N, C-alpha and C positions, 0 to 999 in steps of 0.2 A: 242546460237543463231547463225545460219549460214548464216544470211542475207548479201547480198552485199549492197554497198552504194546505188546503184540505187533502189534496192527493198525497202530499208529502207526509202529513201526519197520519193518514190512513195506512200507509205502507211502512212507517217508521219501525225499524227492528227493535225489539225489546231487549236485545242482547247487551252484553257488557260494552261500555263506551269508555275506553282508556283515556280519551281526551277530557273527560269530566273529572274534577278533583274527587278523590276518594272520600273526603270528609263532607262533601256537599250533599245536603238532603233538603227537600222541600217540595212544595206543590205550586204549580203555575196554572192559572186559568187564562186561556186566550179567548177574548171576546172579539170575534171576527165579524165586522159589520159589512153588509152588502145586500143589495136588492131588497131593501126595506125590512130586513130581519137580521138577527144576530145569531151566529153559530158559536157554541161554547165547546172548547177543547180543554181537557183537564190533563195535565202532565204531572206525574209523580216521579221525582228524581231521588234515588237512594242507591247507595253502593255501586255507583257508576252504571246504573241502569235507568232507563226512562220508560215508564208505562203510560200509554195514552188511552184515554177514554173520552166519551162525550158526556159532559156533566156541567151544570151551572153551580156546583157546590162552591163554598168559600175556599179560598186558596191563600197560601202565603204571599203570593204576588198575582195580581190581576192586571192583565195587559189588554187595553182596548185600542183597536185601530180598524181602519178600513181594510177590506180583503186585499186590495191592491198593495197596501203597505206590507202586510204579512207575506204576500206572494213575492215581493221584491226581497224581503229578508230571507225567505226560503231559498231563493236562487243565489244568494250571496251578493246581491246588488246593493243592499242597504244594511248598514250596521245598526243594530237596535239603539245604541247610544246616540248615533246621529239622528235617527228618527225621533228620539225623545227630545233632543235639542231643537229640532225643527217643528216640534209640536205636532208630529204626525201620529204619535201614539200617546196614550196616557197610562200612568201606572198607579197602582194602589197596593201598598204593602212593602215587602222586603226587596229593595232595589238591587241587592247583591245577586239575586236570582236572574236579573236581566242579562247579565253576562253569561250565565249558564245557558240561557236561551240561545245566545250567539254561538255557543259550542254545539248545541243540538242541531241548529240549522246549518246549511251548507256553507263552506268557505267560499270567498269570492273566486271567480275564475282566475286562474294563473297565480293564485296565492301560494306563497312558500313560507315555511316555518322560519323564524328568525335565526335559529341555529344553523339551518341549511344555508341561509344567506351568509352567515359568518364563516362557515366552513369553505364556501366558494370563494369568499374574499381572501381568506388565509391561503388557499391553494393558489390563487392568482398572484398574491404577494410572494409566496415561496418560489413560484416559477419565475417571477421577475428577478428576484435576488439570485437565483441559480443562473439565469442568462447573463446577468451582470458579472457574476463571478467567472464565467467562461470567457468573457471578453478580454 
């Protein structure tokens, strides 16, 4: 996926997102710097829905970074926590919402859910035990 953060946020579906915790609610403002200006994106998260607008209003969490950093996060190439540790972005407010942003953005290419990995390992182990029992 070669989308930029702006393209991704413009087309973000406001429908229900079961990957978001039901109890999570808050607002995030993304300050995307680039080309000598700053674009503001305002995300409202509530009841497993994300509503996106363009606003510089105060938010529970304000995230500031270069547009290239946001583009990499949108494509799943950069985890927001790693970007924070590398000082590629700055935060002001409720840091808990940073992990919500990770769920809103795309998963890394070829990523699999941990339960899926566990099931696959269990299936391999069961097959191995069955083959040993037949010997």
